[in-house]
A tleap script that builds the chain and sets N, CA, C and O, in Angstrom:
source leaprc.protein.ff14SB
mol = sequence {
  NMET ALA THR ALA ILE ILE GLY TYR THR GLY
  PHE VAL GLY SER ASN ILE VAL ASN GLN LYS
  SER PHE ASP PHE LYS PHE ASN THR SER ASN
  ILE ASN ASP ILE LEU GLU LYS GLU LEU ASP
  LEU LEU VAL ILE ALA ALA PRO SER ALA VAL
  LYS TRP GLN ALA ASN LYS GLU PRO GLY LYS
  ASP LEU GLU THR ILE ASN ASN LEU ILE THR
  ILE ILE SER LYS VAL GLN ALA LYS LYS VAL
  VAL TYR ILE SER THR VAL ASP VAL TYR LYS
  THR PRO ASN ASN THR ASP GLU ASP THR LEU
  ILE ASN PRO GLU GLU ASN HIE PRO TYR GLY
  LYS HIE ARG TYR TYR PHE GLU GLU PHE ILE
  ARG LYS ASN PHE LYS ASN HIE LEU VAL VAL
  ARG LEU PRO GLY LEU PHE GLY GLN GLY LEU
  LYS LYS ASN PHE CILE
}
set mol.1.N position { 170.071 62.347 189.593 }
set mol.1.CA position { 170.633 62.235 188.301 }
set mol.1.C position { 169.848 63.587 187.472 }
set mol.1.O position { 168.620 63.528 187.517 }
set mol.2.N position { 170.385 64.681 186.792 }
set mol.2.CA position { 170.100 65.668 186.081 }
set mol.2.C position { 170.214 65.331 184.674 }
set mol.2.O position { 171.280 65.128 184.092 }
set mol.3.N position { 168.768 65.271 184.035 }
set mol.3.CA position { 168.733 65.053 182.669 }
set mol.3.C position { 168.102 66.052 181.794 }
set mol.3.O position { 167.228 66.794 182.242 }
set mol.4.N position { 168.501 66.115 180.544 }
set mol.4.CA position { 168.075 66.979 179.724 }
set mol.4.C position { 167.832 66.786 178.316 }
set mol.4.O position { 168.754 66.233 177.718 }
set mol.5.N position { 166.791 67.113 177.623 }
set mol.5.CA position { 166.541 67.074 176.253 }
set mol.5.C position { 166.634 68.238 175.433 }
set mol.5.O position { 166.041 69.203 175.915 }
set mol.6.N position { 167.149 68.422 174.438 }
set mol.6.CA position { 166.962 69.467 173.368 }
set mol.6.C position { 166.560 69.086 172.321 }
set mol.6.O position { 167.121 68.225 171.643 }
set mol.7.N position { 165.204 69.850 171.938 }
set mol.7.CA position { 164.632 69.291 170.629 }
set mol.7.C position { 163.515 68.890 170.863 }
set mol.7.O position { 162.916 68.413 169.900 }
set mol.8.N position { 162.829 68.921 172.156 }
set mol.8.CA position { 161.644 68.053 172.750 }
set mol.8.C position { 160.081 68.444 171.948 }
set mol.8.O position { 159.093 67.712 171.997 }
set mol.9.N position { 160.144 69.538 171.349 }
set mol.9.CA position { 158.943 69.894 170.488 }
set mol.9.C position { 158.930 69.268 169.135 }
set mol.9.O position { 157.886 69.284 168.483 }
set mol.10.N position { 160.121 68.663 168.619 }
set mol.10.CA position { 159.843 68.133 167.213 }
set mol.10.C position { 159.398 66.744 167.241 }
set mol.10.O position { 158.988 66.304 168.316 }
set mol.11.N position { 159.418 66.060 166.305 }
set mol.11.CA position { 158.798 64.835 166.177 }
set mol.11.C position { 159.472 63.690 166.828 }
set mol.11.O position { 158.706 62.845 167.293 }
set mol.12.N position { 160.680 63.491 166.955 }
set mol.12.CA position { 161.504 62.716 167.313 }
set mol.12.C position { 161.624 62.904 168.791 }
set mol.12.O position { 161.476 61.937 169.539 }
set mol.13.N position { 161.919 64.251 169.308 }
set mol.13.CA position { 162.102 64.717 170.566 }
set mol.13.C position { 160.657 64.518 171.274 }
set mol.13.O position { 160.633 63.933 172.357 }
set mol.14.N position { 159.519 64.959 170.729 }
set mol.14.CA position { 158.179 64.752 171.380 }
set mol.14.C position { 157.866 63.249 171.811 }
set mol.14.O position { 157.208 62.865 172.778 }
set mol.15.N position { 158.479 62.548 170.887 }
set mol.15.CA position { 158.255 61.071 171.181 }
set mol.15.C position { 158.962 60.719 172.381 }
set mol.15.O position { 158.449 60.520 173.482 }
set mol.16.N position { 160.040 60.666 172.118 }
set mol.16.CA position { 161.181 60.459 173.541 }
set mol.16.C position { 160.749 60.941 175.006 }
set mol.16.O position { 160.807 60.310 176.061 }
set mol.17.N position { 160.228 62.445 174.726 }
set mol.17.CA position { 159.624 62.984 175.832 }
set mol.17.C position { 158.375 62.140 176.510 }
set mol.17.O position { 158.203 61.942 177.713 }
set mol.18.N position { 157.479 61.660 175.315 }
set mol.18.CA position { 156.488 60.874 175.671 }
set mol.18.C position { 156.631 59.376 176.454 }
set mol.18.O position { 155.719 58.672 176.887 }
set mol.19.N position { 158.158 59.126 176.486 }
set mol.19.CA position { 158.400 57.755 176.811 }
set mol.19.C position { 159.403 58.165 178.092 }
set mol.19.O position { 159.555 57.225 178.873 }
set mol.20.N position { 159.923 59.063 178.354 }
set mol.20.CA position { 160.715 59.440 179.340 }
set mol.20.C position { 160.714 60.628 179.919 }
set mol.20.O position { 160.694 61.530 179.081 }
set mol.21.N position { 160.730 61.024 181.113 }
set mol.21.CA position { 160.726 62.227 181.699 }
set mol.21.C position { 162.464 62.844 181.929 }
set mol.21.O position { 163.477 62.178 182.142 }
set mol.22.N position { 162.316 64.269 181.795 }
set mol.22.CA position { 163.479 64.710 181.657 }
set mol.22.C position { 163.291 66.108 182.987 }
set mol.22.O position { 162.258 66.728 183.242 }
set mol.23.N position { 164.551 66.256 183.581 }
set mol.23.CA position { 164.384 67.439 184.555 }
set mol.23.C position { 164.331 68.788 183.632 }
set mol.23.O position { 163.735 69.742 184.132 }
set mol.24.N position { 164.816 68.932 182.520 }
set mol.24.CA position { 164.852 69.951 181.649 }
set mol.24.C position { 164.752 69.902 180.096 }
set mol.24.O position { 165.561 69.294 179.395 }
set mol.25.N position { 163.839 70.497 179.693 }
set mol.25.CA position { 163.323 70.509 178.039 }
set mol.25.C position { 163.703 71.919 177.692 }
set mol.25.O position { 163.586 72.931 178.383 }
set mol.26.N position { 164.212 71.767 176.400 }
set mol.26.CA position { 164.980 73.007 175.572 }
set mol.26.C position { 164.601 72.826 174.237 }
set mol.26.O position { 164.674 71.785 173.586 }
set mol.27.N position { 164.159 74.008 173.853 }
set mol.27.CA position { 163.880 74.110 172.299 }
set mol.27.C position { 164.508 75.546 171.997 }
set mol.27.O position { 165.200 76.126 172.833 }
set mol.28.N position { 164.208 76.089 170.705 }
set mol.28.CA position { 164.846 77.022 170.263 }
set mol.28.C position { 164.089 78.330 170.820 }
set mol.28.O position { 164.270 79.416 170.271 }
set mol.29.N position { 163.270 78.195 171.886 }
set mol.29.CA position { 162.643 79.497 172.561 }
set mol.29.C position { 163.424 79.801 173.947 }
set mol.29.O position { 163.606 80.897 174.478 }
set mol.30.N position { 163.862 78.428 174.409 }
set mol.30.CA position { 164.603 78.541 175.588 }
set mol.30.C position { 166.009 78.068 175.652 }
set mol.30.O position { 166.544 77.885 176.745 }
set mol.31.N position { 166.645 77.856 174.512 }
set mol.31.CA position { 167.923 77.228 174.605 }
set mol.31.C position { 169.033 77.836 175.428 }
set mol.31.O position { 169.852 77.065 175.928 }
set mol.32.N position { 169.138 79.015 175.604 }
set mol.32.CA position { 170.082 79.507 176.381 }
set mol.32.C position { 170.067 79.495 178.087 }
set mol.32.O position { 170.757 80.077 178.924 }
set mol.33.N position { 169.066 78.653 178.166 }
set mol.33.CA position { 168.650 78.357 179.423 }
set mol.33.C position { 169.643 76.971 179.911 }
set mol.33.O position { 169.790 76.527 181.050 }
set mol.34.N position { 170.128 76.579 178.871 }
set mol.34.CA position { 171.048 75.394 179.331 }
set mol.34.C position { 172.300 75.765 179.842 }
set mol.34.O position { 172.887 75.123 180.714 }
set mol.35.N position { 172.787 76.953 179.230 }
set mol.35.CA position { 173.999 77.251 179.349 }
set mol.35.C position { 174.690 76.967 181.086 }
set mol.35.O position { 174.118 77.319 182.118 }
set mol.36.N position { 175.834 76.357 181.021 }
set mol.36.CA position { 176.717 76.356 182.315 }
set mol.36.C position { 175.898 75.148 183.142 }
set mol.36.O position { 176.253 74.954 184.304 }
set mol.37.N position { 174.832 74.341 182.598 }
set mol.37.CA position { 174.378 73.370 183.075 }
set mol.37.C position { 174.953 72.081 183.346 }
set mol.37.O position { 175.306 71.481 182.331 }
set mol.38.N position { 175.139 71.499 184.421 }
set mol.38.CA position { 176.015 70.208 184.603 }
set mol.38.C position { 174.673 69.041 184.667 }
set mol.38.O position { 173.769 69.058 185.503 }
set mol.39.N position { 174.845 68.023 183.509 }
set mol.39.CA position { 173.888 67.004 183.446 }
set mol.39.C position { 174.655 65.597 183.612 }
set mol.39.O position { 175.862 65.390 183.495 }
set mol.40.N position { 173.782 64.825 183.870 }
set mol.40.CA position { 174.132 63.514 183.771 }
set mol.40.C position { 173.884 62.895 182.564 }
set mol.40.O position { 174.629 61.973 182.231 }
set mol.41.N position { 172.866 63.273 181.763 }
set mol.41.CA position { 172.396 62.916 180.465 }
set mol.41.C position { 171.732 63.966 179.781 }
set mol.41.O position { 170.809 64.618 180.269 }
set mol.42.N position { 172.307 64.160 178.406 }
set mol.42.CA position { 171.886 65.051 177.525 }
set mol.42.C position { 171.432 64.506 176.367 }
set mol.42.O position { 172.271 63.889 175.711 }
set mol.43.N position { 170.068 64.585 175.844 }
set mol.43.CA position { 169.730 64.074 174.784 }
set mol.43.C position { 169.602 65.027 173.623 }
set mol.43.O position { 168.909 66.015 173.865 }
set mol.44.N position { 170.062 64.955 172.550 }
set mol.44.CA position { 170.039 66.085 171.470 }
set mol.44.C position { 169.070 65.684 170.331 }
set mol.44.O position { 169.463 64.815 169.552 }
set mol.45.N position { 167.840 66.230 170.156 }
set mol.45.CA position { 167.039 65.674 169.080 }
set mol.45.C position { 167.017 67.217 168.204 }
set mol.45.O position { 166.032 67.938 168.048 }
set mol.46.N position { 167.845 67.358 167.909 }
set mol.46.CA position { 168.059 68.889 167.043 }
set mol.46.C position { 169.213 68.845 166.288 }
set mol.46.O position { 169.998 67.920 166.499 }
set mol.47.N position { 169.483 69.739 165.380 }
set mol.47.CA position { 168.549 70.810 164.766 }
set mol.47.C position { 167.538 70.041 164.023 }
set mol.47.O position { 167.437 68.818 163.937 }
set mol.48.N position { 166.751 71.032 163.461 }
set mol.48.CA position { 165.521 70.729 162.434 }
set mol.48.C position { 165.852 69.650 161.381 }
set mol.48.O position { 166.778 69.788 160.582 }
set mol.49.N position { 164.988 68.490 161.424 }
set mol.49.CA position { 165.242 67.596 160.424 }
set mol.49.C position { 164.263 68.011 159.151 }
set mol.49.O position { 163.659 67.100 158.584 }
set mol.50.N position { 164.133 69.109 158.786 }
set mol.50.CA position { 163.585 69.655 157.495 }
set mol.50.C position { 164.435 69.649 156.659 }
set mol.50.O position { 165.119 70.653 156.457 }
set mol.51.N position { 164.613 68.382 155.896 }
set mol.51.CA position { 165.791 68.347 155.089 }
set mol.51.C position { 165.825 69.348 153.536 }
set mol.51.O position { 166.875 69.842 153.125 }
set mol.52.N position { 164.592 69.499 152.873 }
set mol.52.CA position { 164.698 70.278 151.909 }
set mol.52.C position { 164.935 71.681 152.201 }
set mol.52.O position { 165.540 72.351 151.364 }
set mol.53.N position { 164.536 72.208 153.282 }
set mol.53.CA position { 164.857 73.566 153.841 }
set mol.53.C position { 166.309 73.597 153.980 }
set mol.53.O position { 166.877 74.596 153.537 }
set mol.54.N position { 167.169 72.466 154.642 }
set mol.54.CA position { 168.455 72.693 154.867 }
set mol.54.C position { 169.269 72.735 153.613 }
set mol.54.O position { 170.377 73.272 153.601 }
set mol.55.N position { 168.707 72.149 152.504 }
set mol.55.CA position { 169.502 71.845 151.225 }
set mol.55.C position { 169.238 73.207 150.496 }
set mol.55.O position { 170.101 73.794 149.843 }
set mol.56.N position { 168.026 73.621 150.668 }
set mol.56.CA position { 167.754 75.028 150.005 }
set mol.56.C position { 168.598 76.247 150.467 }
set mol.56.O position { 169.078 77.126 149.751 }
set mol.57.N position { 168.679 76.107 151.862 }
set mol.57.CA position { 169.384 77.295 152.449 }
set mol.57.C position { 170.741 76.854 153.401 }
set mol.57.O position { 170.835 77.065 154.611 }
set mol.58.N position { 171.619 76.284 152.662 }
set mol.58.CA position { 172.684 75.539 153.456 }
set mol.58.C position { 173.426 76.447 154.313 }
set mol.58.O position { 173.871 75.890 155.317 }
set mol.59.N position { 173.679 77.641 154.211 }
set mol.59.CA position { 174.199 78.631 154.928 }
set mol.59.C position { 173.428 78.752 156.189 }
set mol.59.O position { 173.899 78.435 157.281 }
set mol.60.N position { 172.289 79.196 156.022 }
set mol.60.CA position { 171.581 79.335 157.225 }
set mol.60.C position { 171.220 77.955 157.814 }
set mol.60.O position { 170.538 78.202 158.809 }
set mol.61.N position { 171.346 76.682 157.682 }
set mol.61.CA position { 171.476 75.361 158.231 }
set mol.61.C position { 172.645 75.522 158.826 }
set mol.61.O position { 172.558 75.395 160.047 }
set mol.62.N position { 173.797 75.774 158.394 }
set mol.62.CA position { 174.964 75.718 158.969 }
set mol.62.C position { 175.207 76.632 160.122 }
set mol.62.O position { 175.938 76.275 161.046 }
set mol.63.N position { 174.618 77.808 160.106 }
set mol.63.CA position { 174.727 78.585 160.935 }
set mol.63.C position { 173.821 78.313 162.227 }
set mol.63.O position { 174.084 78.608 163.393 }
set mol.64.N position { 172.790 77.730 161.764 }
set mol.64.CA position { 171.888 77.026 163.218 }
set mol.64.C position { 172.868 75.863 163.876 }
set mol.64.O position { 173.006 75.813 165.098 }
set mol.65.N position { 173.534 74.939 163.001 }
set mol.65.CA position { 174.281 74.229 163.808 }
set mol.65.C position { 175.338 74.629 164.537 }
set mol.65.O position { 175.659 74.070 165.585 }
set mol.66.N position { 176.040 75.762 163.967 }
set mol.66.CA position { 177.228 76.500 164.781 }
set mol.66.C position { 176.538 77.203 165.834 }
set mol.66.O position { 177.032 77.058 166.953 }
set mol.67.N position { 175.696 77.801 165.759 }
set mol.67.CA position { 174.867 78.589 167.037 }
set mol.67.C position { 174.392 77.226 168.255 }
set mol.67.O position { 174.332 77.462 169.462 }
set mol.68.N position { 174.157 76.135 167.790 }
set mol.68.CA position { 173.688 74.920 168.546 }
set mol.68.C position { 175.108 74.416 169.165 }
set mol.68.O position { 175.093 73.970 170.313 }
set mol.69.N position { 176.368 74.474 168.425 }
set mol.69.CA position { 177.588 73.827 168.876 }
set mol.69.C position { 178.214 75.192 170.183 }
set mol.69.O position { 178.831 74.912 171.211 }
set mol.70.N position { 177.964 76.101 169.895 }
set mol.70.CA position { 178.337 77.058 170.553 }
set mol.70.C position { 177.764 76.985 172.163 }
set mol.70.O position { 178.443 77.065 173.187 }
set mol.71.N position { 176.238 76.798 172.035 }
set mol.71.CA position { 175.569 76.805 172.919 }
set mol.71.C position { 176.093 75.328 173.776 }
set mol.71.O position { 176.483 75.435 174.938 }
set mol.72.N position { 176.064 74.157 173.182 }
set mol.72.CA position { 176.249 72.908 173.921 }
set mol.72.C position { 177.708 72.903 174.142 }
set mol.72.O position { 178.088 72.057 174.953 }
set mol.73.N position { 178.666 73.696 173.578 }
set mol.73.CA position { 180.016 73.492 174.187 }
set mol.73.C position { 180.330 74.201 175.377 }
set mol.73.O position { 181.457 74.248 175.870 }
set mol.74.N position { 179.064 74.888 175.941 }
set mol.74.CA position { 179.189 75.307 177.172 }
set mol.74.C position { 178.385 74.446 178.327 }
set mol.74.O position { 178.028 74.802 179.450 }
set mol.75.N position { 178.266 73.494 177.813 }
set mol.75.CA position { 177.321 72.378 178.784 }
set mol.75.C position { 178.298 71.301 179.323 }
set mol.75.O position { 179.178 70.870 178.579 }
set mol.76.N position { 178.153 70.807 180.736 }
set mol.76.CA position { 178.740 69.853 181.202 }
set mol.76.C position { 177.955 68.439 181.083 }
set mol.76.O position { 176.910 68.480 181.733 }
set mol.77.N position { 178.125 67.458 180.567 }
set mol.77.CA position { 177.365 66.317 180.409 }
set mol.77.C position { 178.149 65.110 180.650 }
set mol.77.O position { 179.202 64.962 180.030 }
set mol.78.N position { 177.749 64.228 181.486 }
set mol.78.CA position { 178.426 62.871 181.604 }
set mol.78.C position { 178.236 61.972 180.516 }
set mol.78.O position { 179.122 61.195 180.161 }
set mol.79.N position { 177.109 62.042 179.965 }
set mol.79.CA position { 176.605 61.306 178.587 }
set mol.79.C position { 175.784 62.181 177.792 }
set mol.79.O position { 174.944 62.980 178.206 }
set mol.80.N position { 176.086 61.964 176.722 }
set mol.80.CA position { 175.373 62.810 175.517 }
set mol.80.C position { 174.876 61.567 174.342 }
set mol.80.O position { 175.616 60.730 173.825 }
set mol.81.N position { 173.331 61.756 174.110 }
set mol.81.CA position { 173.064 61.011 172.966 }
set mol.81.C position { 172.447 61.934 171.813 }
set mol.81.O position { 171.407 62.583 171.922 }
set mol.82.N position { 173.179 61.882 170.820 }
set mol.82.CA position { 172.849 62.781 169.736 }
set mol.82.C position { 171.604 61.788 168.442 }
set mol.82.O position { 171.927 60.732 167.897 }
set mol.83.N position { 170.479 62.381 168.272 }
set mol.83.CA position { 169.729 61.647 167.420 }
set mol.83.C position { 170.172 62.226 166.052 }
set mol.83.O position { 169.911 63.363 165.659 }
set mol.84.N position { 170.844 61.332 165.415 }
set mol.84.CA position { 171.313 61.845 163.853 }
set mol.84.C position { 170.367 61.240 162.836 }
set mol.84.O position { 169.167 60.988 162.943 }
set mol.85.N position { 171.174 61.076 161.858 }
set mol.85.CA position { 170.110 60.832 160.507 }
set mol.85.C position { 170.870 59.696 159.913 }
set mol.85.O position { 172.014 59.574 160.349 }
set mol.86.N position { 170.448 58.761 158.931 }
set mol.86.CA position { 171.161 58.082 158.057 }
set mol.86.C position { 171.667 58.861 156.718 }
set mol.86.O position { 172.418 58.395 155.861 }
set mol.87.N position { 171.032 60.264 156.742 }
set mol.87.CA position { 171.587 60.832 155.632 }
set mol.87.C position { 172.669 61.267 155.610 }
set mol.87.O position { 172.969 61.932 154.618 }
set mol.88.N position { 173.653 61.077 156.651 }
set mol.88.CA position { 175.060 61.389 156.656 }
set mol.88.C position { 175.639 60.812 155.643 }
set mol.88.O position { 176.610 61.325 155.088 }
set mol.89.N position { 175.006 59.423 155.193 }
set mol.89.CA position { 175.730 58.744 154.340 }
set mol.89.C position { 175.225 59.174 152.741 }
set mol.89.O position { 174.081 59.522 152.447 }
set mol.90.N position { 176.164 59.078 151.976 }
set mol.90.CA position { 175.822 59.909 150.286 }
set mol.90.C position { 174.557 58.854 149.993 }
set mol.90.O position { 173.469 59.397 149.799 }
set mol.91.N position { 174.598 57.536 149.949 }
set mol.91.CA position { 173.467 56.673 149.840 }
set mol.91.C position { 173.337 55.647 150.867 }
set mol.91.O position { 174.058 54.659 151.002 }
set mol.92.N position { 171.961 56.121 151.840 }
set mol.92.CA position { 171.805 55.139 153.008 }
set mol.92.C position { 171.446 53.737 152.657 }
set mol.92.O position { 171.327 52.968 153.610 }
set mol.93.N position { 171.275 53.323 151.600 }
set mol.93.CA position { 170.798 52.204 151.704 }
set mol.93.C position { 172.210 51.179 151.382 }
set mol.93.O position { 173.092 51.425 150.560 }
set mol.94.N position { 172.135 50.177 152.140 }
set mol.94.CA position { 173.369 48.843 152.089 }
set mol.94.C position { 174.288 49.668 153.105 }
set mol.94.O position { 175.494 49.595 152.868 }
set mol.95.N position { 173.972 50.293 153.991 }
set mol.95.CA position { 175.185 50.921 154.870 }
set mol.95.C position { 174.949 50.410 156.092 }
set mol.95.O position { 173.870 49.914 156.415 }
set mol.96.N position { 176.105 50.521 156.954 }
set mol.96.CA position { 176.053 50.152 158.405 }
set mol.96.C position { 177.114 51.388 159.186 }
set mol.96.O position { 177.313 52.418 158.543 }
set mol.97.N position { 177.662 51.260 160.349 }
set mol.97.CA position { 178.142 52.076 161.106 }
set mol.97.C position { 179.669 51.853 160.511 }
set mol.97.O position { 180.560 52.641 160.826 }
set mol.98.N position { 179.871 50.954 159.804 }
set mol.98.CA position { 181.405 50.801 159.752 }
set mol.98.C position { 181.548 51.449 157.949 }
set mol.98.O position { 182.636 51.448 157.372 }
set mol.99.N position { 180.484 51.866 157.402 }
set mol.99.CA position { 180.579 52.292 156.198 }
set mol.99.C position { 181.195 53.756 156.251 }
set mol.99.O position { 180.788 54.517 157.128 }
set mol.100.N position { 182.226 54.209 155.285 }
set mol.100.CA position { 182.988 55.025 155.481 }
set mol.100.C position { 181.885 56.520 154.800 }
set mol.100.O position { 180.887 56.471 154.081 }
set mol.101.N position { 182.476 57.504 155.296 }
set mol.101.CA position { 181.482 58.743 155.182 }
set mol.101.C position { 182.400 59.729 154.846 }
set mol.101.O position { 183.317 60.084 155.586 }
set mol.102.N position { 182.101 60.304 153.423 }
set mol.102.CA position { 182.655 61.379 152.738 }
set mol.102.C position { 181.895 62.736 152.760 }
set mol.102.O position { 181.262 63.055 151.753 }
set mol.103.N position { 181.918 63.620 153.931 }
set mol.103.CA position { 180.893 64.583 153.954 }
set mol.103.C position { 180.823 65.495 152.671 }
set mol.103.O position { 179.772 66.001 152.277 }
set mol.104.N position { 181.923 65.638 152.119 }
set mol.104.CA position { 182.009 66.407 150.863 }
set mol.104.C position { 181.307 65.980 149.635 }
set mol.104.O position { 181.062 66.822 148.771 }
set mol.105.N position { 180.908 64.548 149.459 }
set mol.105.CA position { 180.089 64.122 148.513 }
set mol.105.C position { 178.665 64.227 149.123 }
set mol.105.O position { 177.816 63.724 148.387 }
set mol.106.N position { 178.206 64.730 150.232 }
set mol.106.CA position { 177.071 64.943 150.279 }
set mol.106.C position { 176.481 66.096 150.334 }
set mol.106.O position { 177.108 67.112 150.631 }
set mol.107.N position { 174.941 66.099 150.000 }
set mol.107.CA position { 174.048 67.603 150.244 }
set mol.107.C position { 174.226 68.015 151.475 }
set mol.107.O position { 174.593 67.271 152.385 }
set mol.108.N position { 173.956 69.348 151.609 }
set mol.108.CA position { 174.129 69.899 152.824 }
set mol.108.C position { 173.802 69.341 154.024 }
set mol.108.O position { 174.546 69.247 155.001 }
set mol.109.N position { 172.366 68.871 153.906 }
set mol.109.CA position { 171.721 68.328 155.263 }
set mol.109.C position { 172.659 67.317 156.143 }
set mol.109.O position { 172.902 67.405 157.347 }
set mol.110.N position { 173.128 66.318 155.200 }
set mol.110.CA position { 173.684 64.887 155.566 }
set mol.110.C position { 175.029 65.926 156.007 }
set mol.110.O position { 175.296 66.068 157.200 }
set mol.111.N position { 175.634 66.451 155.205 }
set mol.111.CA position { 177.226 67.083 155.205 }
set mol.111.C position { 176.919 67.790 156.831 }
set mol.111.O position { 177.591 67.378 157.778 }
set mol.112.N position { 176.083 68.639 156.996 }
set mol.112.CA position { 175.682 69.296 158.479 }
set mol.112.C position { 175.803 68.478 159.402 }
set mol.112.O position { 176.684 68.426 160.260 }
set mol.113.N position { 174.706 67.662 159.209 }
set mol.113.CA position { 174.664 66.572 160.427 }
set mol.113.C position { 175.912 65.759 160.953 }
set mol.113.O position { 176.196 65.463 162.114 }
set mol.114.N position { 176.581 65.480 159.775 }
set mol.114.CA position { 177.961 64.571 160.243 }
set mol.114.C position { 178.930 65.483 160.528 }
set mol.114.O position { 179.968 65.045 161.025 }
set mol.115.N position { 178.816 66.790 160.304 }
set mol.115.CA position { 179.708 67.906 161.043 }
set mol.115.C position { 179.465 68.107 162.512 }
set mol.115.O position { 180.368 68.574 163.207 }
set mol.116.N position { 178.076 67.720 163.127 }
set mol.116.CA position { 177.302 67.906 164.241 }
set mol.116.C position { 177.939 66.811 164.808 }
set mol.116.O position { 178.577 67.052 165.833 }
set mol.117.N position { 177.925 65.432 164.318 }
set mol.117.CA position { 178.312 64.343 165.106 }
set mol.117.C position { 179.647 64.382 165.455 }
set mol.117.O position { 180.042 63.960 166.542 }
set mol.118.N position { 180.529 64.960 164.430 }
set mol.118.CA position { 181.915 65.049 164.755 }
set mol.118.C position { 182.323 65.784 165.936 }
set mol.118.O position { 183.227 65.468 166.709 }
set mol.119.N position { 181.429 66.978 166.008 }
set mol.119.CA position { 181.703 67.722 167.183 }
set mol.119.C position { 181.253 66.976 168.481 }
set mol.119.O position { 181.926 66.981 169.512 }
set mol.120.N position { 180.109 66.362 168.345 }
set mol.120.CA position { 179.834 65.593 169.622 }
set mol.120.C position { 180.917 64.417 170.081 }
set mol.120.O position { 181.302 64.246 171.237 }
set mol.121.N position { 181.294 63.700 168.999 }
set mol.121.CA position { 182.552 62.704 169.206 }
set mol.121.C position { 183.819 63.257 169.862 }
set mol.121.O position { 184.536 62.694 170.689 }
set mol.122.N position { 183.943 64.429 169.343 }
set mol.122.CA position { 185.295 65.064 169.885 }
set mol.122.C position { 185.036 65.887 171.177 }
set mol.122.O position { 186.049 65.917 171.875 }
set mol.123.N position { 184.105 66.486 171.645 }
set mol.123.CA position { 183.749 66.854 172.716 }
set mol.123.C position { 183.210 66.255 174.038 }
set mol.123.O position { 183.305 66.738 175.167 }
set mol.124.N position { 182.697 65.245 173.702 }
set mol.124.CA position { 181.943 64.291 174.885 }
set mol.124.C position { 182.544 62.953 174.869 }
set mol.124.O position { 182.559 62.278 173.840 }
set mol.125.N position { 183.041 62.549 175.987 }
set mol.125.CA position { 183.745 61.489 175.827 }
set mol.125.C position { 182.793 60.050 175.811 }
set mol.125.O position { 182.919 58.995 175.190 }
set mol.126.N position { 181.895 60.488 176.693 }
set mol.126.CA position { 180.735 59.242 176.503 }
set mol.126.C position { 179.376 59.830 175.982 }
set mol.126.O position { 178.586 60.645 176.459 }
set mol.127.N position { 179.402 59.204 174.978 }
set mol.127.CA position { 178.535 59.828 173.814 }
set mol.127.C position { 177.894 58.520 172.992 }
set mol.127.O position { 178.383 57.397 172.873 }
set mol.128.N position { 176.710 59.013 172.494 }
set mol.128.CA position { 176.105 57.674 171.712 }
set mol.128.C position { 175.560 58.793 170.134 }
set mol.128.O position { 175.491 60.020 170.212 }
set mol.129.N position { 175.365 58.308 169.349 }
set mol.129.CA position { 174.987 58.989 168.030 }
set mol.129.C position { 174.314 57.747 167.276 }
set mol.129.O position { 174.856 56.687 166.960 }
set mol.130.N position { 172.861 58.193 167.050 }
set mol.130.CA position { 171.832 57.322 166.615 }
set mol.130.C position { 171.340 57.752 165.338 }
set mol.130.O position { 170.681 58.780 165.180 }
set mol.131.N position { 171.635 57.032 164.518 }
set mol.131.CA position { 171.246 57.570 162.908 }
set mol.131.C position { 169.976 57.109 162.685 }
set mol.131.O position { 169.982 55.881 162.769 }
set mol.132.N position { 169.001 57.502 162.463 }
set mol.132.CA position { 167.492 57.360 162.440 }
set mol.132.C position { 167.555 57.361 160.876 }
set mol.132.O position { 168.398 57.928 160.182 }
set mol.133.N position { 166.423 56.561 160.438 }
set mol.133.CA position { 166.005 56.646 158.665 }
set mol.133.C position { 164.755 57.752 158.613 }
set mol.133.O position { 164.561 58.541 159.537 }
set mol.134.N position { 164.081 57.712 157.626 }
set mol.134.CA position { 162.997 58.431 157.234 }
set mol.134.C position { 161.960 57.908 158.562 }
set mol.134.O position { 161.770 56.724 158.839 }
set mol.135.N position { 161.464 58.869 159.161 }
set mol.135.CA position { 160.161 58.219 159.962 }
set mol.135.C position { 158.906 58.841 159.713 }
set mol.135.O position { 158.821 59.944 159.172 }
set mol.136.N position { 157.847 58.114 160.123 }
set mol.136.CA position { 156.585 58.537 160.003 }
set mol.136.C position { 155.867 58.051 161.346 }
set mol.136.O position { 156.372 57.150 162.016 }
set mol.137.N position { 154.575 58.725 161.751 }
set mol.137.CA position { 154.022 58.348 162.821 }
set mol.137.C position { 153.119 59.622 163.467 }
set mol.137.O position { 153.181 60.769 163.025 }
set mol.138.N position { 152.440 59.286 164.372 }
set mol.138.CA position { 151.400 60.415 165.187 }
set mol.138.C position { 152.502 61.463 165.551 }
set mol.138.O position { 153.551 61.179 166.130 }
set mol.139.N position { 152.136 62.689 165.145 }
set mol.139.CA position { 153.016 63.967 165.399 }
set mol.139.C position { 153.737 64.315 164.162 }
set mol.139.O position { 154.332 65.393 164.159 }
set mol.140.N position { 153.775 63.633 163.200 }
set mol.140.CA position { 154.817 64.268 162.123 }
set mol.140.C position { 154.193 65.388 161.591 }
set mol.140.O position { 152.989 65.336 161.341 }
set mol.141.N position { 154.864 66.430 161.375 }
set mol.141.CA position { 154.588 67.784 160.846 }
set mol.141.C position { 155.188 68.010 159.466 }
set mol.141.O position { 154.841 69.016 158.847 }
set mol.142.N position { 156.125 67.093 158.893 }
set mol.142.CA position { 156.472 67.373 157.534 }
set mol.142.C position { 156.672 65.988 156.770 }
set mol.142.O position { 156.729 64.899 157.341 }
set mol.143.N position { 156.775 66.200 155.319 }
set mol.143.CA position { 157.098 64.906 154.771 }
set mol.143.C position { 156.023 63.777 154.857 }
set mol.143.O position { 156.319 62.591 155.001 }
set mol.144.N position { 154.598 64.311 154.744 }
set mol.144.CA position { 153.387 63.368 154.837 }
set mol.144.C position { 153.698 62.400 153.550 }
set mol.144.O position { 154.001 62.799 152.426 }
set mol.145.N position { 153.562 61.117 153.944 }
set mol.145.CA position { 153.495 59.958 152.988 }
set mol.145.C position { 151.939 60.122 152.073 }
set mol.145.O position { 151.636 59.291 151.217 }
savepdb mol mol.pdb
quit
């Protein structure tokens, strides 16, 4: 069973890697090595979760996501798990997976992550999207409490 993770050096990805071993680990420095891979499981803990930067430079954020889409579209994976964010909701309070999402009402960070979720849903039959809230813990590099 060939397994891979994208984003293994970020907060979420590094915590996943601490709990599970992967055959292949990718980040921005070696992401092109994933091209043409055939995987049983692909976990995506990317792109960057630096919300303020994505909202400040939405064009750059969208370009990063589109580059990731270009690369991932050339990967065959039997199952894909995408670690997303509750920020796809305009207001993440009092929401669940049945809450309607209107990306046009959202800030760029949430709008772009939802766009990436849609790519995953449309291109990988067997997928799981996990929307995490604000996180904290050992290894956090941003948004210190």
